[in-house]
C-alpha positions in Angstrom: 5.1 32.9 27.8 4.0 29.4 26.9 1.3 30.5 24.5 1.8 29.7 20.8 1.1 32.5 18.5 0.7 31.4 14.9 -0.9 33.3 12.1 -2.2 31.5 9.1 -2.9 34.2 6.5 -3.8 33.5 2.9 -4.2 36.8 1.0 -4.7 37.2 -2.7 -5.7 40.8 -2.5 -5.8 43.5 0.2 -7.8 42.1 3.1 -11.0 43.6 4.0 -11.1 43.6 7.8 -14.2 42.0 9.2 -15.3 42.2 12.8 -13.2 39.9 14.9 -15.0 36.7 15.9 -13.5 34.6 18.6 -14.4 30.9 18.6 -12.9 29.4 21.8 -9.3 30.2 21.6 -9.3 30.7 17.8 -9.8 34.3 16.6 -11.0 34.9 13.0 -9.5 38.2 12.0 -10.4 38.6 8.3 -11.6 36.9 5.1 -10.7 37.2 1.4 -12.3 35.0 -1.3 -13.5 32.4 1.2 -10.0 32.1 2.8 -9.8 33.1 6.4 -7.0 34.7 8.4 -6.9 33.0 11.7 -4.9 33.7 14.9 -4.4 30.7 17.1 -3.8 31.5 20.8 -2.7 28.2 22.2 -1.2 24.8 21.2 -4.5 23.1 22.0 -6.4 25.5 19.7 -3.8 24.7 17.0 -4.3 21.0 17.6 -8.1 21.3 17.5 -7.9 23.2 14.2 -5.6 20.6 12.8 -7.8 17.6 13.8 -10.9 19.4 12.4 -9.1 20.0 9.1 -8.0 16.4 8.8 -11.4 15.1 9.6 -13.0 17.4 7.0 -10.4 16.3 4.4 -11.0 12.6 5.1 -14.8 12.9 5.0 -14.6 14.6 1.6 -12.1 12.1 0.2 -14.0 9.0 1.1 -16.7 7.8 -1.3 -18.2 5.0 -3.1 -17.0 6.2 -6.6 -14.2 3.7 -6.6 -15.0 0.6 -8.7 -15.7 -2.5 -6.6 -13.4 -5.4 -7.6 -14.6 -8.9 -7.8 -12.4 -11.6 -6.4 -11.8 -15.3 -7.0 -10.2 -17.8 -4.6 -7.1 -19.3 -6.3 -5.3 -22.2 -4.8 -2.9 -24.9 -6.0 0.6 -26.4 -5.6 3.9 -25.0 -6.6 6.4 -27.5 -7.9 9.8 -27.3 -9.5 11.0 -30.3 -11.6 8.2 -32.3 -10.0 9.1 -31.5 -6.3 7.0 -29.1 -4.2 8.6 -25.8 -3.1 8.5 -25.6 0.7 9.0 -21.9 1.2 8.6 -18.5 -0.5 5.6 -16.8 -2.0 3.5 -16.6 -5.2 3.0 -13.1 -6.4 -0.1 -12.3 -8.4 0.3 -9.1 -10.6 -3.1 -8.0 -12.0 -2.9 -6.3 -15.4 -4.7 -3.2 -13.9 -2.0 -2.8 -11.3 -2.8 -4.3 -7.9 -0.6 -7.1 -6.7 -1.1 -9.7 -4.0 1.0 -12.5 -2.7 0.3 -15.9 -1.2 2.8 -17.7 1.1 3.9 -21.1 -0.1 3.2 -23.6 2.7 5.7 -26.3 3.7 3.7 -28.9 1.6 4.0 -26.6 -1.5 0.4 -25.4 -1.5 -0.8 -21.8 -1.6 -4.2 -20.1 -1.5 -5.3 -16.4 -1.9 -8.2 -14.2 -3.0 -7.2 -12.5 -6.2 -8.9 -9.8 -8.3 -10.8 -11.3 -11.3 -9.1 -10.9 -14.6 -5.8 -11.5 -16.4 -2.9 -11.9 -13.9 0.8 -12.5 -14.2 2.4 -14.8 -11.7 5.9 -14.6 -10.3 7.5 -16.8 -7.7 9.8 -15.6 -4.9 11.7 -18.5 -3.4 15.3 -18.2 -1.9 17.7 -20.1 0.2 18.0 -18.8 3.8 20.0 -15.5 4.2 23.6 -15.8 5.2 25.0 -13.7 8.1 28.6 -12.7 7.7 31.1 -10.7 9.7 32.3 -10.3 13.2 31.2 -7.2 15.1 29.4 -5.7 12.1 27.1 -8.4 10.9 26.1 -8.3 7.3 23.2 -10.2 5.9 23.7 -11.6 2.5 20.4 -12.6 0.8 20.2 -16.3 -0.1 20.4 -17.4 -3.6 17.2 -17.7 -5.6 15.9 -21.3 -5.9 13.8 -20.6 -9.0 15.2 -19.4 -12.3 15.3 -15.7 -12.8 12.6 -15.8 -15.5 10.0 -16.6 -12.8 11.2 -13.9 -10.4 9.4 -10.8 -11.6 6.0 -10.1 -13.2 7.7 -8.4 -16.1 9.7 -11.5 -17.1 7.5 -14.4 -16.1 5.9 -16.6 -18.7 3.2 -17.6 -16.1 -0.2 -16.1 -16.7 -3.6 -17.0 -15.3 -7.1 -15.6 -15.9 -8.8 -15.5 -12.5 -12.5 -16.2 -12.5 -15.1 -15.5 -9.7 -15.5 -18.3 -7.2 -12.9 -21.0 -6.4 -10.3 -22.2 -8.9 -7.3 -24.4 -8.8 -4.0 -23.5 -10.6 -1.0 -25.7 -10.1 2.2 -24.0 -10.9 4.8 -26.3 -12.5 8.3 -24.7 -12.8 11.3 -26.1 -14.6 14.9 -25.4 -13.6 15.9 -25.7 -17.3 16.0 -22.3 -19.1 
């Protein structure tokens, strides 16, 4: 008795019984308002129906109606008090929502393709994490190297208008509040 019997029935009113139609191991037993009552006779039939349904949903949901974004290549150097940061990331938060980040290289440089338009810039740079404890190791995040005002897009004073093509934006931070 390894067969899987599942009934998927969507009734809004009393079903009008139609002649039974068997498609492989899937039996259509009725229809009401374009919704079918289906009896699946095996796990493979259930899987085939699931794959078919997902494929239909994906093909309907994909389209070219989404607006195409234009990008600009932004690069530069991140310094704090005149010295380059050697680790971390630059976070670009576009005013329309999408955010991207660029890793800060050991020489303090960064480079990333960013959507064109007004963008807020945050810097994420921390000391290495600290591992504490004996048997149960706990990881304590390292202290932020940059002042808190640069840490989030909501608080940062750093803004940049990204333009198409290549542009250079050096980020000069100050440890003074």
